[in-house]
C-alpha positions as CSV (number, residue, x, y, z in Angstrom):
1,M,92.2,110.1,106.0
2,R,89.5,107.3,106.7
3,K,90.1,104.3,108.7
4,A,88.9,100.8,107.7
5,I,89.1,97.8,109.9
6,F,90.0,94.9,107.5
7,L,88.9,91.4,108.8
8,N,89.8,87.9,107.5
9,F,88.9,84.6,108.1
10,P,92.4,82.7,108.8
11,T,93.2,80.7,105.8
12,H,95.3,81.1,103.0
13,G,92.7,80.6,100.6
14,C,90.7,83.2,102.1
15,I,93.6,85.9,102.4
16,N,95.8,85.5,99.2
17,S,93.2,87.2,96.7
18,L,92.5,90.1,99.0
19,L,95.9,91.5,99.7
20,A,96.2,93.5,96.6
21,T,93.3,95.4,97.2
22,A,94.6,96.4,100.8
23,A,97.6,97.5,99.2
24,E,95.9,99.7,96.8
25,L,93.7,101.3,99.5
26,V,96.8,101.9,101.5
27,N,98.4,103.4,98.3
28,R,95.3,105.8,97.9
29,G,95.5,107.0,101.3
30,E,93.1,105.1,103.3
31,K,94.4,104.0,106.8
32,I,94.1,99.9,106.8
33,I,94.2,98.3,110.2
34,Y,94.5,94.5,109.3
35,Y,93.3,91.8,111.8
36,C,94.2,88.3,111.4
37,T,96.1,85.6,113.1
38,E,100.2,85.8,113.4
39,E,100.7,83.0,110.9
40,F,99.7,85.7,108.0
41,R,101.6,89.0,109.4
42,P,104.6,88.7,106.9
43,K,102.2,88.6,103.9
44,I,99.9,91.4,105.5
45,E,102.7,93.7,106.3
46,K,103.8,93.7,102.7
47,T,100.5,95.5,101.8
48,G,101.5,98.4,103.8
49,A,98.4,97.8,106.2
50,R,98.9,97.9,110.1
51,F,98.6,94.5,111.3
52,R,96.7,93.6,114.5
53,P,96.8,90.1,115.9
54,Y,93.3,88.5,116.8
55,K,92.8,87.9,120.3
56,G,91.2,84.9,121.7
57,N,91.3,81.2,122.3
58,V,90.0,80.0,118.7
59,N,92.8,80.9,116.3
60,T,93.4,78.1,114.1
61,F,90.9,76.7,111.7
62,K,91.7,73.1,110.6
63,I,89.6,70.9,109.1
64,E,90.3,67.1,109.4
65,N,87.9,66.1,107.2
66,D,85.1,67.4,104.4
67,D,82.5,68.0,106.9
68,L,81.0,71.4,106.1
69,F,79.0,71.4,109.5
70,Y,81.8,71.0,111.4
71,A,83.6,73.9,109.6
72,L,80.2,75.9,110.2
73,K,80.3,75.0,113.7
74,L,83.7,76.1,114.2
75,N,83.0,79.0,112.4
76,V,80.2,80.3,115.1
77,E,82.6,79.3,117.8
78,M,85.4,81.8,116.1
79,T,82.4,84.3,115.7
80,I,81.8,84.4,119.7
81,D,85.3,84.3,120.2
82,K,86.4,87.1,117.9
83,L,83.4,89.5,119.1
84,D,84.2,88.6,122.9
85,H,88.0,89.4,122.5
86,N,88.4,92.0,119.7
87,F,85.3,93.8,119.5
88,D,86.1,96.6,122.3
89,A,89.4,97.3,120.9
90,I,88.0,97.5,117.2
91,R,85.4,99.9,118.4
92,K,87.9,102.2,120.1
93,E,89.8,102.3,116.8
94,T,86.5,104.3,115.7
95,P,86.5,103.0,112.0
96,D,84.8,104.4,109.1
97,Y,84.1,101.2,107.7
98,I,84.7,97.5,107.9
99,I,86.1,95.2,105.1
100,H,85.7,91.3,105.6
101,D,85.8,88.3,103.5
102,S,83.1,86.2,102.8
103,L,83.5,83.6,105.5
104,C,84.4,86.2,108.4
105,T,81.0,86.1,110.0
106,W,82.2,88.3,112.8
107,G,83.1,91.1,110.5
108,K,79.5,91.5,109.0
109,H,78.1,91.6,112.5
110,M,80.8,94.0,113.8
111,A,80.0,96.2,111.2
112,S,76.1,96.0,112.1
113,I,76.7,96.6,115.7
114,L,78.6,99.6,115.2
115,G,76.4,101.0,112.6
116,I,79.1,101.6,109.7
117,P,79.3,100.5,106.1
118,A,80.9,97.0,105.5
119,V,82.2,95.3,102.1
120,N,82.3,91.6,101.5
121,L,85.1,90.6,99.5
122,M,84.7,87.0,98.0
123,H,87.5,84.7,97.1
124,S,85.2,82.1,95.7
125,F,81.3,82.3,94.2
126,P,78.7,83.1,96.4
127,L,76.3,80.3,97.0
128,T,72.9,80.1,95.2
129,E,69.6,79.3,97.0
130,S,69.5,76.1,95.2
131,L,72.9,75.0,96.6
132,T,71.9,75.6,100.2
133,S,68.4,73.9,99.7
134,F,67.6,70.6,100.9
135,T,68.8,68.0,98.4
136,F,70.7,64.6,98.0
137,D,74.0,66.2,98.2
138,T,73.0,68.7,101.1
139,A,70.8,66.2,103.0
140,P,73.7,65.4,105.5
141,I,74.3,68.7,106.6
142,F,70.8,69.8,107.2
143,I,70.2,66.9,109.3
144,K,73.6,67.5,111.2
145,T,72.6,71.1,111.3
146,G,68.9,70.2,112.8
147,L,70.3,67.8,115.2
148,Y,72.8,70.5,116.7
149,K,70.0,73.2,116.9
150,T,67.8,70.5,118.8
151,M,70.6,69.9,121.2
152,N,71.5,73.5,121.9
153,K,67.9,74.5,122.4
154,F,68.1,72.9,125.9
155,K,71.5,74.3,126.6
156,K,71.7,77.2,128.8
157,N,74.9,78.7,127.3
158,S,74.5,77.4,123.6
159,P,76.3,79.4,120.9
160,K,73.3,80.7,119.5
161,K,71.7,81.9,123.0
162,I,75.3,83.8,123.7
163,L,74.9,85.4,120.5
164,K,71.3,86.8,121.0
165,K,71.9,87.7,124.6
166,N,75.1,89.4,124.4
167,Y,75.1,90.8,120.8
168,D,71.3,90.7,119.5
169,I,72.9,88.5,116.5
170,H,70.6,86.0,114.7
171,L,72.9,83.4,112.8
172,S,71.4,81.2,110.1
173,F,73.2,78.6,108.1
174,K,72.7,80.3,104.9
175,D,73.8,83.7,105.8
176,M,77.2,82.2,107.4
177,L,77.8,80.6,104.0
178,I,78.1,84.2,102.3
179,N,77.8,87.1,104.7
180,K,76.6,89.0,101.9
181,E,76.4,93.0,102.1
182,N,75.3,95.7,99.9
183,L,78.8,95.6,97.9
184,N,80.1,92.3,97.3
185,I,83.4,91.9,95.3
186,I,84.4,88.9,93.5
187,Y,87.8,88.1,92.4
188,T,87.4,86.2,89.2
189,P,86.3,87.9,85.9
190,A,82.6,88.4,84.7
191,C,83.0,85.5,82.1
192,M,83.3,82.9,84.8
193,A,80.2,84.1,86.5
194,P,77.1,81.5,86.1
195,D,74.1,83.3,84.7
196,I,72.3,83.1,87.8
197,F,74.5,85.9,89.3
198,R,74.3,88.5,86.4
199,S,70.9,90.1,87.6
200,E,72.6,90.3,91.3
201,K,73.1,94.1,91.4
202,T,75.4,93.9,94.6
203,Y,78.0,91.5,93.0
204,R,81.1,93.1,91.2
205,F,83.1,90.7,89.2
206,V,86.9,92.3,89.2
207,G,89.0,89.8,87.9
208,P,91.5,87.3,89.4
209,S,94.2,88.7,92.2
210,L,97.4,87.0,92.2
211,F,99.1,89.3,94.7
212,F,101.0,86.8,96.8
213,K,103.7,84.7,95.1
214,K,105.4,82.0,97.1
215,E,109.2,81.8,96.1
216,Q,111.1,78.9,96.8
217,D,114.6,78.7,95.6
218,D,115.1,75.1,96.3
219,F,112.5,73.6,94.0
220,P,114.2,71.3,91.5
221,F,112.8,73.0,88.2
222,D,115.6,71.4,86.3
223,R,114.0,68.0,86.6
224,L,110.8,69.2,84.6
225,S,112.7,69.9,81.3
226,R,111.8,67.8,78.6
227,R,108.9,66.0,80.2
228,K,105.2,66.9,80.4
229,V,104.5,67.6,83.9
230,I,101.2,67.0,86.2
231,Y,100.9,69.2,89.2
232,I,98.6,67.8,91.8
233,S,97.2,69.9,94.9
234,L,94.1,69.9,97.1
235,G,94.8,73.2,98.4
236,T,95.4,74.2,102.1
237,L,92.0,73.1,103.7
238,H,91.5,69.7,102.3
239,N,95.0,68.3,101.6
240,N,95.1,65.8,104.4
241,K,94.6,62.9,102.0
242,A,97.3,60.4,101.9
243,D,95.0,57.6,100.4
244,F,94.4,59.9,97.4
245,Y,98.2,60.9,97.0
246,K,98.9,57.2,97.0
247,I,96.4,56.5,94.2
248,C,98.3,59.0,92.2
249,V,101.5,57.6,92.7
250,T,99.8,54.2,91.4
251,A,98.2,56.1,88.5
252,F,101.2,57.6,87.2
253,T,104.3,55.4,88.3
254,G,106.5,54.4,85.4
255,T,104.6,56.7,82.9
256,E,106.2,59.5,80.5
257,Y,104.8,62.3,83.0
258,C,107.1,64.1,85.8
259,V,104.4,64.2,88.6
260,V,104.7,66.8,91.2
261,I,102.3,66.4,94.4
262,S,101.9,69.2,97.0
263,V,100.5,67.6,100.2
264,G,100.4,70.4,102.9
265,F,101.9,70.2,106.4
266,Q,99.3,67.8,108.0
267,I,101.4,64.9,106.1
268,D,104.6,64.0,106.4
269,V,106.3,63.3,103.0
270,N,108.4,60.5,104.6
271,E,105.2,58.6,104.6
272,F,106.0,57.7,100.9
273,D,108.2,55.0,100.5
274,D,110.3,54.4,97.6
275,V,109.1,57.5,95.8
276,P,109.4,56.7,91.8
277,D,111.8,58.6,90.0
278,N,109.1,60.4,88.0
279,F,107.8,62.0,91.1
280,I,108.4,64.9,93.3
281,I,106.6,65.2,96.4
282,R,106.7,68.1,98.7
283,Q,104.7,69.9,101.6
284,S,104.6,73.1,99.6
285,V,105.8,74.4,96.1
286,P,105.7,77.8,94.3
287,Q,102.4,77.3,92.8
288,Q,102.3,80.2,90.7
289,R,105.6,79.7,89.1
290,L,105.2,75.8,88.9
291,L,101.9,76.4,86.6
292,G,104.0,78.0,83.9
293,H,106.0,74.6,83.5
294,V,102.5,72.4,83.7
295,S,100.6,70.5,81.2
296,L,97.7,69.4,83.7
297,F,96.7,70.6,87.1
298,I,94.8,68.3,89.0
299,T,92.9,70.4,91.7
300,H,90.2,70.7,94.4
301,A,88.6,73.5,92.3
302,G,89.4,76.5,94.8
303,M,88.9,79.6,93.1
304,N,92.4,81.0,93.7
305,S,94.1,77.8,92.0
306,V,91.7,78.0,89.4
307,N,92.2,81.5,88.8
308,E,96.3,80.7,88.9
309,A,96.0,77.8,86.3
310,I,93.8,79.9,83.8
311,C,96.4,82.6,84.0
312,S,99.2,80.1,83.1
313,G,96.9,78.6,80.3
314,V,96.8,74.9,82.1
315,P,93.9,72.6,81.7
316,M,92.6,71.1,84.9
317,L,91.0,67.9,86.3
318,L,88.9,69.1,88.9
319,L,88.0,67.1,92.3
320,P,85.6,69.6,94.0
321,H,85.2,69.1,98.1
322,Q,82.5,71.8,98.7
323,F,79.6,73.3,97.2
324,E,81.1,76.4,95.9
325,Q,84.0,74.2,94.8
326,K,81.4,72.4,93.0
327,M,80.0,75.5,90.9
328,I,83.4,76.4,89.9
329,A,84.3,72.9,88.5
330,Q,81.1,73.1,86.7
331,R,81.8,76.5,85.1
332,I,85.4,75.4,84.3
333,A,84.0,72.2,82.4
334,M,81.2,74.2,80.7
335,L,83.9,76.4,79.3
336,G,85.9,73.7,78.0
337,I,89.1,74.2,80.1
338,G,88.7,70.9,82.1
339,I,86.8,67.9,83.2
340,E,85.1,67.3,86.7
341,M,85.3,64.1,88.6
342,R,83.7,63.1,91.7
343,Y,86.6,62.9,94.3
344,K,85.1,59.7,96.1
345,K,85.2,57.6,93.0
346,I,88.7,58.2,92.2
347,T,90.8,55.1,90.9
348,P,94.3,54.8,89.5
349,Q,92.7,53.8,86.0
350,K,90.2,56.5,86.0
351,L,92.6,59.0,87.1
352,Y,95.3,58.0,84.6
353,E,92.8,57.8,81.8
354,T,91.2,61.3,82.4
355,A,94.6,62.9,82.9
356,E,95.4,61.2,79.3
357,K,92.6,62.8,77.5
358,L,93.0,66.5,79.3
359,I,96.7,66.3,78.0
360,S,96.4,64.6,74.8
361,D,93.3,66.4,73.6
362,P,94.5,69.9,72.1
363,G,90.7,71.4,72.4
364,Y,91.3,71.9,76.5
365,K,94.7,73.5,76.0
366,N,93.2,75.8,73.3
367,M,90.5,76.8,75.4
368,A,92.8,77.5,78.7
369,S,95.0,79.6,76.2
370,Q,92.0,81.7,75.1
371,Y,90.9,82.4,78.6
372,Q,94.3,82.9,79.6
373,S,94.5,86.0,77.7
374,I,91.5,87.5,79.2
375,F,92.3,86.6,82.8
376,N,95.6,87.9,82.7
377,K,94.5,91.4,81.2
378,E,92.0,91.5,84.2
379,E,94.4,90.5,86.8
380,K,96.6,93.4,86.2
381,T,93.7,95.8,87.2
382,S,91.6,93.8,89.4
383,H,92.9,95.4,92.7
384,L,92.3,98.7,91.0
385,K,88.7,98.2,89.8
386,A,88.0,96.8,93.5
387,A,89.5,99.7,95.2
388,D,87.2,101.9,93.0
389,E,84.3,99.9,93.9
390,I,85.0,100.1,97.6
391,L,85.8,103.8,97.8
392,Q,82.7,104.8,95.5
393,Y,80.4,102.8,98.0
394,I,81.8,104.1,100.8
395,N,81.9,107.8,99.5
396,K,78.0,107.3,99.6
397,Q,77.7,105.9,102.8
398,I,79.9,108.4,104.6
């Protein structure tokens, strides 16, 4: 029996699509020791893996805004924290290989320090060279990064100096956004892959993975009958958007639609006074089940949400917040399944008119239905293909 350490960045979006692969590796006799934060213990233990809680001081990843620089800065702090507090324990486990997700920078470097193979599981598109080059859209993060580097150059214990001194690690902005390995598994079908990825030999597109389904017995599905349903969610990281949700309320109040909004746990639903009768506003909903009742999904274009929507044959209005989400939104628009809009340009009128177009034009639903059959077929085997790729690769390395 070989032993693998599974290291995950502690967010739902980074974890959900990887769980079926962990379960399949356990089924095939691999000993999987899965490190994450306590919040995710129930999910992880369902796979049969042995859960280990991260030790350290930085165990919560919360983004108060869409500042990618802040997210990268926090990633650096978490990398130092996880190496300082968990590396010795992981080394004593004597693993044969490491599996990490694409934001788990410490996973990549732990494997390198230990001199063992590593596999990168990607819950979204990898970023391309063009998306990490200096452009009008990327200028703010490059400027902030440059200032951050300059300020830390004169600090005795800057994160960069700590990583270099203690672990001989050189972190770069581009590397941290992908954490690329010699095997990188991407959880969406090959038909979703932009042409720029097709020549990359280390990428394997295995299909969507929808292992974890959140069940909520108290959701009022009976209120959805005999009406077209619009579902609105900005995922788990970028959902602290009370102003946006109020735009949605203004846009769809008094319309023929039943509108379901999942606002997340950073917003109190009591903030919404006099909620119209055609709205259901909750902190969380059983998304996969709900999508089976939906005519339109208004989404941040995260890969997990997009995969789930296509598996249910639902057209999308896409409001990307980050680079990789923009790539996904552009691809969905190219496939004819949805329309991309700039989040910061949204008005109630534009939102309503675009939603009307997506629901009334049968072309979007027809294209979503065509890809639905492809996605559902691949979803049934994505965890098997991922496990095959991992074990074939590891067998060659060990």
